[in-house]
PLY file of the C-alpha trace (Angstrom):
ply
format ascii 1.0
element vertex 403
property float x
property float y
property float z
element edge 402
property int vertex1
property int vertex2
end_header
51.21 84.36 58.07
52.03 85.93 61.42
55.42 85.28 63.04
55.26 84.34 66.72
57.87 83.63 69.38
58.78 79.96 69.46
58.58 78.39 72.91
61.22 75.74 73.44
60.13 73.05 75.85
63.68 72.31 77.02
64.80 75.92 77.48
66.55 75.91 80.87
65.87 79.55 81.71
62.13 79.15 81.13
62.13 75.85 83.01
63.79 77.30 86.12
61.45 80.28 86.19
58.38 78.05 85.97
59.80 75.74 88.63
60.28 78.61 91.10
56.76 79.88 90.41
55.25 76.48 91.12
57.35 75.72 94.19
56.71 79.19 95.62
52.98 78.40 95.92
53.49 75.26 98.00
52.23 75.33 101.58
54.54 73.61 104.12
52.90 70.59 105.76
52.97 70.07 109.49
55.19 67.04 110.06
54.56 66.89 113.81
58.25 67.40 114.64
57.57 70.66 116.50
54.96 69.02 118.74
57.31 66.16 119.60
60.10 68.62 120.52
57.77 70.63 122.73
56.83 67.46 124.60
60.54 66.99 125.36
60.81 70.55 126.67
62.66 71.94 123.65
61.87 75.46 122.53
61.05 75.80 118.84
61.38 79.17 117.11
60.58 80.39 113.65
63.45 80.12 111.19
63.10 83.77 110.13
63.31 84.96 113.74
66.46 82.94 114.37
68.15 84.24 111.24
67.33 87.85 112.07
68.84 87.65 115.56
71.93 85.52 115.14
75.20 86.49 113.53
77.28 84.37 111.22
80.41 82.71 112.51
82.62 84.99 110.42
80.96 88.11 111.83
81.43 86.87 115.40
85.08 86.02 114.80
85.68 89.40 113.17
84.06 91.22 116.09
86.07 89.17 118.60
89.37 89.81 116.82
88.58 93.52 116.53
87.79 93.75 120.25
90.95 91.83 121.15
93.08 93.99 118.84
91.58 97.14 120.36
92.34 95.86 123.87
95.94 94.97 122.95
96.57 98.34 121.31
95.05 100.43 124.10
97.85 102.56 125.51
98.05 104.42 128.80
99.59 107.49 127.15
97.69 108.98 124.21
99.70 109.82 121.10
99.41 112.01 118.02
99.00 110.01 114.85
100.13 110.78 111.32
98.74 108.40 108.72
98.10 108.18 105.01
95.06 110.42 104.68
95.75 113.39 106.97
97.91 116.45 106.31
99.48 119.12 108.50
97.48 122.32 108.67
100.64 124.49 108.60
102.30 122.43 105.90
106.06 122.22 105.51
107.06 124.59 108.38
105.12 122.40 110.82
106.73 119.24 109.44
110.21 120.74 109.80
109.54 121.74 113.42
107.95 118.38 114.19
110.97 116.38 113.01
113.75 118.91 113.82
114.73 119.25 110.18
116.39 121.90 108.03
115.04 122.44 104.53
117.47 122.85 101.63
115.63 123.99 98.51
117.83 122.00 96.15
119.08 118.48 95.67
122.53 117.36 96.88
125.30 118.51 94.56
126.28 115.04 93.32
122.67 114.13 92.59
122.01 117.43 90.81
125.04 116.87 88.58
123.68 113.45 87.64
120.38 115.06 86.68
122.12 117.61 84.46
124.28 114.97 82.72
121.41 112.67 81.68
120.56 112.77 77.97
117.78 110.97 76.10
117.79 109.35 72.70
114.83 109.75 70.37
113.87 106.10 70.96
113.90 106.53 74.76
111.79 109.67 74.56
109.28 107.92 72.33
109.04 105.04 74.81
108.39 107.48 77.66
105.63 109.27 75.75
103.97 105.96 74.92
104.17 105.02 78.61
102.34 108.22 79.57
99.66 107.70 76.90
99.31 104.03 77.81
98.52 104.81 81.44
96.27 107.86 80.92
94.50 107.15 77.63
94.94 103.64 76.26
94.00 101.65 79.36
90.79 99.66 78.83
89.49 100.12 82.39
86.38 102.29 82.53
84.63 102.72 85.89
82.24 105.23 87.37
84.34 107.95 88.94
83.54 109.50 92.35
80.99 112.27 92.50
82.18 115.79 91.84
80.91 118.75 93.79
80.83 122.41 92.85
81.55 124.93 95.60
79.32 127.43 93.83
76.43 124.95 93.68
76.97 122.47 96.55
73.52 120.85 96.22
73.69 120.33 92.46
74.40 116.79 91.29
76.91 116.93 88.49
76.71 114.13 85.88
78.84 111.10 86.69
81.81 110.34 84.46
83.28 107.03 83.32
87.03 106.86 82.95
90.21 105.18 84.18
90.43 105.26 88.01
93.01 107.71 89.29
94.76 105.11 91.42
95.17 102.82 88.42
96.47 105.69 86.29
99.22 106.42 88.82
100.08 102.74 89.26
100.37 102.12 85.52
102.40 105.31 85.03
104.91 104.43 87.76
105.25 100.85 86.52
105.97 101.99 82.98
108.37 104.76 84.03
110.30 102.39 86.31
110.60 99.96 83.40
112.16 102.76 81.34
114.52 103.53 84.24
115.65 99.91 84.35
116.37 99.98 80.62
118.41 103.16 81.01
120.34 101.98 84.09
121.41 98.63 82.68
121.88 95.25 84.39
124.77 96.35 86.62
122.59 98.77 88.59
119.29 96.93 88.19
120.75 93.79 89.77
121.34 95.81 92.97
117.72 97.00 93.20
114.48 95.33 94.26
110.99 96.74 93.68
108.26 96.03 96.26
104.60 97.10 96.17
102.40 98.29 99.06
104.86 98.46 101.95
103.83 99.42 105.51
105.94 101.27 108.08
105.25 102.03 111.71
107.40 103.96 114.19
106.88 105.85 117.45
109.15 108.73 118.49
109.17 110.98 121.55
109.18 114.78 121.35
108.89 116.93 124.47
107.27 114.04 126.38
104.74 113.71 123.58
104.38 110.46 121.63
104.32 110.84 117.87
103.02 107.79 116.02
103.79 107.45 112.29
101.90 104.72 110.46
102.31 105.12 106.72
102.17 103.15 103.47
104.36 103.42 100.40
102.71 102.28 97.18
106.11 101.30 95.76
109.55 101.01 97.28
112.97 100.36 95.81
115.45 98.63 98.08
119.16 98.38 97.46
122.01 96.04 98.31
123.96 99.06 99.62
122.70 102.07 101.59
122.82 105.48 99.98
125.94 107.32 101.06
125.37 110.13 103.60
125.42 113.62 102.12
128.69 115.42 102.75
128.83 118.90 104.19
127.20 120.60 107.15
124.05 122.63 106.85
122.80 125.00 109.47
119.62 126.94 109.89
116.87 127.89 112.28
113.74 125.87 112.81
110.42 127.55 111.95
108.51 129.32 114.71
104.79 128.52 114.87
104.03 130.31 118.14
101.37 130.29 119.55
100.54 127.05 117.71
101.97 123.71 118.78
103.78 121.48 116.32
101.10 118.81 116.83
98.24 121.04 115.68
95.70 119.20 113.45
97.19 115.75 114.29
94.47 113.45 115.72
95.05 112.26 119.27
94.30 108.61 120.07
94.89 106.12 122.85
94.57 103.06 120.60
97.68 102.51 118.52
100.53 99.99 118.10
103.48 101.19 120.14
106.05 99.30 118.11
108.47 99.76 115.24
107.74 97.99 111.98
110.22 97.86 109.10
109.12 95.23 106.55
112.55 93.80 105.60
114.92 91.80 107.75
118.57 92.82 108.04
119.51 89.32 106.87
118.20 90.05 103.37
120.68 91.12 100.73
118.62 94.08 99.49
117.05 95.44 102.66
118.42 99.01 102.60
115.82 101.71 101.81
116.52 103.50 98.56
113.45 105.26 97.09
109.78 105.30 98.04
106.96 106.24 95.65
103.83 107.84 97.09
100.45 108.32 95.48
98.44 111.44 96.21
94.68 111.37 95.68
92.83 114.54 96.62
89.64 112.49 97.06
91.20 110.62 100.00
93.81 113.03 101.42
91.98 116.06 102.78
92.09 118.75 105.42
89.87 118.54 108.46
87.47 121.22 107.19
87.35 120.09 103.53
89.72 122.82 102.37
91.85 121.95 99.34
95.34 120.66 100.10
97.91 123.40 99.57
101.30 123.04 97.90
103.07 123.26 101.28
100.88 120.49 102.71
101.51 118.38 99.61
105.28 118.65 100.11
105.12 118.15 103.89
103.34 114.83 103.39
106.21 113.68 101.20
108.77 114.72 103.81
107.03 113.09 106.78
106.71 109.78 104.97
110.41 109.82 104.09
111.18 110.59 107.76
109.00 107.66 108.87
110.86 105.19 106.64
114.26 106.47 107.78
113.25 106.39 111.46
111.89 102.85 111.21
115.12 101.68 109.57
117.24 103.45 112.21
115.29 101.81 115.03
115.76 98.44 113.40
119.54 98.90 113.06
120.40 100.76 116.26
117.61 99.85 118.68
114.75 101.79 120.25
116.95 103.75 122.66
119.45 105.18 120.14
118.84 108.81 119.15
122.11 109.85 117.46
123.54 107.88 114.54
127.11 107.70 113.33
125.93 106.54 109.90
122.90 108.63 108.91
120.00 107.01 107.08
119.25 108.51 103.64
115.90 107.91 101.93
114.75 109.27 98.57
111.07 110.06 98.18
108.91 110.78 95.12
105.26 111.82 95.41
102.88 112.20 92.48
99.21 112.60 91.69
99.70 111.26 88.17
100.76 114.58 86.65
102.64 116.61 89.29
105.85 115.18 90.77
107.73 116.22 93.91
111.25 114.91 94.52
112.99 114.90 97.89
115.91 113.37 99.78
115.74 112.98 103.57
118.82 112.39 105.73
118.11 111.25 109.29
120.91 112.35 111.59
119.12 112.23 114.94
115.91 111.30 116.69
116.61 113.66 119.59
113.70 115.93 118.77
113.24 117.67 122.14
115.51 120.69 121.82
115.97 122.99 118.84
119.77 123.07 119.12
122.40 120.53 118.18
122.35 118.06 115.31
119.42 118.43 112.91
118.02 116.36 110.06
118.21 117.45 106.41
115.46 117.64 103.79
116.58 118.31 100.22
113.74 118.89 97.78
112.79 120.53 94.49
109.79 122.52 93.36
106.78 120.66 92.02
107.15 119.68 88.38
104.42 118.71 85.92
105.14 115.73 83.67
102.67 117.05 81.09
99.92 119.59 80.72
97.29 117.61 78.84
97.01 113.88 78.14
93.56 112.95 76.83
91.44 112.40 73.75
90.78 115.55 71.72
88.28 115.15 68.89
88.84 111.40 69.00
92.65 111.56 68.90
95.11 110.92 71.78
96.95 114.16 72.58
99.98 114.70 74.83
100.87 118.37 75.30
103.83 120.07 77.02
105.79 116.93 77.84
108.45 117.78 80.48
111.70 115.84 80.04
113.18 117.13 83.31
110.88 114.90 85.34
112.38 111.84 83.67
115.89 113.13 84.29
115.14 113.28 88.01
113.61 109.81 87.94
116.66 108.33 86.22
119.05 110.13 88.58
117.16 108.93 91.66
117.09 105.34 90.40
120.81 105.28 89.63
121.93 107.16 92.75
123.92 105.13 95.26
0 1
1 2
2 3
3 4
4 5
5 6
6 7
7 8
8 9
9 10
10 11
11 12
12 13
13 14
14 15
15 16
16 17
17 18
18 19
19 20
20 21
21 22
22 23
23 24
24 25
25 26
26 27
27 28
28 29
29 30
30 31
31 32
32 33
33 34
34 35
35 36
36 37
37 38
38 39
39 40
40 41
41 42
42 43
43 44
44 45
45 46
46 47
47 48
48 49
49 50
50 51
51 52
52 53
53 54
54 55
55 56
56 57
57 58
58 59
59 60
60 61
61 62
62 63
63 64
64 65
65 66
66 67
67 68
68 69
69 70
70 71
71 72
72 73
73 74
74 75
75 76
76 77
77 78
78 79
79 80
80 81
81 82
82 83
83 84
84 85
85 86
86 87
87 88
88 89
89 90
90 91
91 92
92 93
93 94
94 95
95 96
96 97
97 98
98 99
99 100
100 101
101 102
102 103
103 104
104 105
105 106
106 107
107 108
108 109
109 110
110 111
111 112
112 113
113 114
114 115
115 116
116 117
117 118
118 119
119 120
120 121
121 122
122 123
123 124
124 125
125 126
126 127
127 128
128 129
129 130
130 131
131 132
132 133
133 134
134 135
135 136
136 137
137 138
138 139
139 140
140 141
141 142
142 143
143 144
144 145
145 146
146 147
147 148
148 149
149 150
150 151
151 152
152 153
153 154
154 155
155 156
156 157
157 158
158 159
159 160
160 161
161 162
162 163
163 164
164 165
165 166
166 167
167 168
168 169
169 170
170 171
171 172
172 173
173 174
174 175
175 176
176 177
177 178
178 179
179 180
180 181
181 182
182 183
183 184
184 185
185 186
186 187
187 188
188 189
189 190
190 191
191 192
192 193
193 194
194 195
195 196
196 197
197 198
198 199
199 200
200 201
201 202
202 203
203 204
204 205
205 206
206 207
207 208
208 209
209 210
210 211
211 212
212 213
213 214
214 215
215 216
216 217
217 218
218 219
219 220
220 221
221 222
222 223
223 224
224 225
225 226
226 227
227 228
228 229
229 230
230 231
231 232
232 233
233 234
234 235
235 236
236 237
237 238
238 239
239 240
240 241
241 242
242 243
243 244
244 245
245 246
246 247
247 248
248 249
249 250
250 251
251 252
252 253
253 254
254 255
255 256
256 257
257 258
258 259
259 260
260 261
261 262
262 263
263 264
264 265
265 266
266 267
267 268
268 269
269 270
270 271
271 272
272 273
273 274
274 275
275 276
276 277
277 278
278 279
279 280
280 281
281 282
282 283
283 284
284 285
285 286
286 287
287 288
288 289
289 290
290 291
291 292
292 293
293 294
294 295
295 296
296 297
297 298
298 299
299 300
300 301
301 302
302 303
303 304
304 305
305 306
306 307
307 308
308 309
309 310
310 311
311 312
312 313
313 314
314 315
315 316
316 317
317 318
318 319
319 320
320 321
321 322
322 323
323 324
324 325
325 326
326 327
327 328
328 329
329 330
330 331
331 332
332 333
333 334
334 335
335 336
336 337
337 338
338 339
339 340
340 341
341 342
342 343
343 344
344 345
345 346
346 347
347 348
348 349
349 350
350 351
351 352
352 353
353 354
354 355
355 356
356 357
357 358
358 359
359 360
360 361
361 362
362 363
363 364
364 365
365 366
366 367
367 368
368 369
369 370
370 371
371 372
372 373
373 374
374 375
375 376
376 377
377 378
378 379
379 380
380 381
381 382
382 383
383 384
384 385
385 386
386 387
387 388
388 389
389 390
390 391
391 392
392 393
393 394
394 395
395 396
396 397
397 398
398 399
399 400
400 401
401 402
């Protein structure tokens, strides 16, 4: 006896397929409606021709809003724009000259003492290691990663890989590490903090009759009920000299931009003071103009300029668009990471008078890049975390608790 496939008469999938086959062979009948419309002087067109030439209502509205937005943002004076995906070709020296800032290659003394005094228990360290493994190894998301190119063989198509997206890795890692920070800080400090995701800032400043437009995003931001106290002491130093280059080299010049200041929190809110911003760095999105790899100096300059943008937007909100010198400086902490390497910095905005190189200057305190780990992946089927760096967590805890 030979086994055959049983054909179910009521199988919906088979029924629908047969229905479409039958209906697809039908020939439309002439109902006479077209002839009657032509007698009345109405033009009748083929349905396919109409659909190919007309746009949907949503497409028309989107095009109209885009044209209106472009018209509203068209400025008479072009400006140099710094956004999320461009970097300065000269790196940190250019950023310092652009914002009239002095670099101090260390953290403020009080903050550095807090870093040195932090100690971990075995339970806390175990929780941190599980947080790192949970974001880099144990996540169930598996997507096709972007294509990789080899500089030695630019035309060769390397095999595609499936893994956790880089953006999700960084997001999960920061979420878990901030949870550990809240546990360490306790309710007294945590009650004075608020965590906000995907925050936008926009500010325009004038330098030597040149408009500088900063439009940046922070993937995470901690706000506080009290502003961070200004850093005591006076620091002096010379600004970098980039002659014959201008400080706006490699910044795109546009005439369409929003000439306004945007700080996302009202002064009426209890926790509106900027405390710490967290920035994600993805080398697939942030690139140089000529596809050269981002250098360490460019990586750090991006962190500094974003901290400057947040501080400047807050200063304009508090003191108005005409104020350039501030009696109470704005202090913003900034942390940038690509999921493994961390860069910590503290920016103090003392002035927005950026024309001359003399007088009051801004301060940028920062550390060297630090790797949270060396390897975090599956090795022969086992999750492996190698060269875990506890100092990174000390800096994170100190930044979270700093006030």
